[in-house]
N, C-alpha and C positions, 0 to 999 in steps of 0.2 A: 657319491655312489661309486663303488668299485665293481668292475665287470670283466669278464663273465664270472659268475659265482654259482656253481663250482667252476674252477679254471683248470686248464691242463698245461699249456705251454707258455701262455702270455696272460698278464693281468694288466688291465687298463685302469689308470688312476686319474680320471678327468677332474679338473678343478682343484687339484692340490697345488700348494706353492711352498717353497722352502723345504725345510728338513722333513723327510718322511722316513719312518722306521717300520720294519716288518719283524714280527716276533713269532716264534713257533708256539705250540701248545704248552710248552714248559716255561715260556717267558724269555727264552734265549733269543738274542737278536740274530736275524737271518740276513737282513740286508738293510742298508741305510743309503739314502740318495737325496739329492736336491731336485725337487720338482720345479719345472720352469715357471709355474704360476700362470698358465694359460688354460683356456677352456679344455683344450685337448689333453693337458696334463702329461703324465709320464706313462711309459709302458715297461713293465718288468718281465724279464725272461724267467719263467718259473719251471722250465723243463728239467732242471737239475735238482729241484727241491723234492724232498720226499713227500709222498702223498700224506695229507693230514690237514689239520686246522691251523690257521694263521691269523694274526691280528695286524692290521695296517693302521698306523696312527700318523697324524700330521694335521696341518692347518689348511682350511679351504681358502678360496679367493677372498673371502671377507675377513680372514684372520681367525676364524673360529676353529677350535680343535675338533677333529673328526676321529672316529674309531670305527673300523669295519672288520667284521669277522669274515674270513674267506676260507673256503675249502679247496684244496688242490687235489685233483684226481688225475691219474695217468692211465 
């Protein structure tokens, strides 16, 4: 689960591990990162992202692929 959704300045990615990618509504990559693989996961600064819809993809702690749609609002 990714939260908050909708988000404004920060997006929490609990339970992600390894490579995580974020794409905009056109499928263009916005950010890539390595998540630590902990329950707390990673936190993304979304304050500079344009408002709109994004897709977060990566693996969870069990190694299963996840995909979450997120709306950014400022």
